[in-house]
N, C-alpha and C positions, 0 to 999 in steps of 0.2 A: 725535576726540570721546570724552569719558569722563563718567561720572556719569549722573544722571537715573535713570529707571525702565526696567528691561528687562522687556518684556512677552513672555513665551514663549507661543507658541500664538495669535498675533494673527489668524491666518487661520481659526481655528475659530469656532464659533458663540459661545461664551462670550468667548473672547479678542477677537473682533471687536466684541462689545458693550462690553467694557471699553475697547477702543481708541476707539470712538466717544465714550464718556463722558469719557475723558481728554482727547481733543481738544476736546470741548465746554467743558472746564474750562481750556483754554489750555495743556495739557501735551502735548508730542509725545514719546511713549515711544520707546525704542530697540527695534527689532524685527528679526527675521531669519526668512526663510522656511526651510522644510525643506531646500530646495536650497542655501541659503546656510549653514545650520548644522544638522547632524544632532544633535539633543539626546541621542540614544542613543550617540553617539561621545564617549567620555570625553576623549580628547585634543583633539578639536575644541572641546568645551565649556570645557576648561581654557584653551586659547589665547584663546578669545573673552572669557571672564571676566577674564583677566589683562590683556588689551589694553584692554577697555572699562571695567572696574571701575565697574559701576553703583552708584548709591547704594541702590537697592532693586530687588527682583525680584518680579514677579507670575507664578507658575507655573500657567498655564492650559492648557498643552500636555498632551495625553494621547491615547492610542488608545481610542476609545469606540465603542459599538455597542449594539444591543438584544439580546434573549434569543437570537435565532438566531445573531448574530455571535459573542457570547460563548461559546455552546455549541459552535460550529463551530471557532473559532480560539483556544482557551484558552491555548496556548503563546505566541501572538503578544501576547495581551492582558497576560499577567503579565510576560513578558520586556520588552516595549517600555516599559510603564509603570514598571517597576522601574528600568530603565536611565535613563529620562528624569529621574525623581525623584532618584535617587542622584547622577547627574552634576550636575544643576542645583543641588541643595541643597548638596552638598559643595563644588563649585567656587565657588559664591557665598560660602560661608564662607572658603575659601582666598583669595578676592579681597578679603576684608574687608567684604563686604556685611552690614550690621547688620540690615536689615529685609527680610523675605520673606513673601509670602502664597502658600500652597499651596491649590489648589482640589481638593477630593475628591469624594465621592459618597455618597448615602444608602445605597448597597448595602453599606457597611462594617458595618451593623448586622445582628445575627442575624436569620435568616429568621422566627423567631417571637418577636421582641422585643416587649415590652409596648408598646401603642399609647397615645398618640403616643410616638415613639422619642426619648428624651432622650439627651444626650451620654454619660451614664454607662452606657448600654446596650452600649457598645463592648466587644467581647471577652467577652461574657457567655453566648454560645451559638453554635450552628452557623450558618454562612452559607448563603445560597441557593445550591444546587449549580450552577445554570445560569450564575452569574456569579462564582463563588468566586475564580477566579484574578485577575480584575480587582479584586474587593473586597480581596483580600489585598495586592495592590500598593498600593491606596489607603490601607489601614491602615499599610503600611510608610511611606508618605509622611508620614502624621500623626506616626508615631513618630520619623522622621528629624527633623522640625521640632522636636518636643519634646526630642529628645536633644541637638541642636545648641544649643538654647536653654539646657538644663540644664547641659551640660558646658562650653560656650564662651560663655555669656552673650549669645547672639544673640536677636533678637526675631523668631522665625520662627513665624508664625501659620497656622492652617488653618481653612477654611470648608467645610462639608459641605452642598452644595445638594441639594434634592429633585430630581425629574425636571424637566429644563429643556426649553423649547421656544421657538421664535420665529424671526425672520429669520436666515438663514444656517444653518438646521438641515439635517441630512442626510435626504433623502426617498427613499433607496434602498428598493425594495419588500421586500427581505429583511433588510438589515443596519441599518436605522434603528430608532429607538425608537418606542414605540407611537403617540404622537400624530402625528408627521409621517407615519408609515406609514399611519395612518387617513386623514389628509388626502389623501394621494396616491391611496389605494384608492377612496375615495368620489368624488374628483374624476374619476378614470378611469371609474368606474361611471356617473356622470352623462354623461360625454362619449360613452361607448359604449352607453348606453341599457340597461344591465344591470338585471335585475329583483331580483337578490339580491347582497348583499355578505356574505362569510363572514369572521368574526373569529376569530383564534386563541383557544383556551381557552373557558372557561365564561362569561366576562363578569363574574364575581362579584368578582375581586380589585379592591381599591381602591387608587388611586394619587393622589398629590398632584402638582400641576404648577405650576411657577414660570416666569414670563416671563423670558427671558434678560436683558432690560434691567433688570428688578428685581434679578436676580442680580449684574449688573455694578455696580449702585448699592450693593448690600449689601457687595460685596467691597471697594470703595473706602472705604465707611463703616468697615468693620472694620479695614482697613489704617491708616486715619487716627486711630483711637482712641489716646488717650494710653496710655503704659505702665501708669499707675496705674489707669485705667478698665478696660482690658483685663484686667489682673491681678485686679481685684476680682471679675470674673465667671468666671475660669478658674483653673487651678492647673497646675503643671509636669507633672503626670501625666494631665491631662485638659483640654488647651488648645484643642481644636477647638470650633467654633461651628456649630450647625445654621442653615441658611438655607432658608426655605420660606414657605408661606402659612398653615399650620396648618389647612388644609381639604383634604379628599380627595373623590374621585368614583369610582364603579364604572366598570370598563372598558365595560360595557354602556351606561351613561348617557353616558360620554364619546363612544362611537360614535354615539349619538343626537344629541349636540350637534354633532359634526362633520358628520353627515348633514344636519342643519338648516342649518349654515353653508354647506355646499357645494351645497345645493339637491337632495340625493338624497331620493327619495320611495319607493324600493323596500323590500324586506324586508331584515332584518339577521339572519343566521344565525351560529351559533357552532360551531366545530370543537372538540369536547370532547376529541378525541384529542391535541390540541396542549397543551404545558405552559402553566400559568397563571403560574408564577413565584411569588414571595412573595405570600401571601394579602393582606397589607395593608402599606403603607409610608406612614405619616403621621409627619411630623417634629414634635417638641416644639420650638417656636421661642421659648419663653419667655425663654431666656437672651438672645437677640438683641433681643427686644422690650424687655427691661429696659434694655438698652444704648441703646435709642432708635430702632430701625429696624423698620418693618413693610412688607410688600409692598403695592403699590398697584394692580397690574393684575388685574382680574377674569379668570377663565378664559374666559368667553364673549368679552369684548373682545379678549383675547389671541389666541384661536383665530381670530377674524375678521380681526385684523391679520395674523396669520401666513398665513392663506389668501390674503389680498390680496398679500402678499409672494411667496408661492408662485406665484400666477398671473403676476405681473410677471417673476419670475425664469425661469419656464417659457417665457414669450414671448421672453425674451432668450437662451434656451438657457444659463442660468447656474445651474441647480440642481445641488447636490451630490447624487450618487447617481442 
């Protein structure tokens, strides 16, 4: 078999959502598990790309985690993500792949970037120290796409999502992102009858959250844009596109929302000795809006759906983390 779309990272939360949407549209992408293909192995990726020669690539594979994981395993985060990106993008080029979509992260922007963060804020200030290695790897992915497009005429695009959540998320108590970590913590507090749940930090930082199904839809939307339409909203030196809702919420209010969804009625405390991370991360999504796409899932609806999925996965012993 050759041709078609190669979806790298189909077992992750975002890749899984893209896989569902592709199948719903009648497309069965080419996939490989980590056991079948280690994307950090240059020789293995070269052999795969030369043998399969896909028509297009969606690079959703990455090593991801929350503040604790990024701060504890910085070498793992920068090395593995750099290797995955370099191998997949370069070997896609070598195999003649003309179209590729790279999925990045909003952490590419400076810690104190003007809010909301527009695409041109990239590389204008210092990054958030707790996830700097991961952010640098993601910036490298953007620049790889831009460079192969400029030098070799490839159509390699990048989308930068805000904080994602939804079915298939990682609910590990230490290594997950804030929203799934809160869902698990409040769920366990209800189950164990605890009177107080303590949240890391002050609760004042503001975050934006995008349902993973919306992200999948936006990714396929951007990938399907004509060359002329995409070029009209980007340029060779600034080709990535933000994906988000354009709305944010404080961590304290997010905790109250999760408490309500899970049925928790106790106290909520804050451990101010733990890091807050970036004070605010709100995406400027005007570029994507002008292109014709906006998010559809409200945060409350998305959290309720995600909690229902969490309960079902927990019952089947199928939770990540």
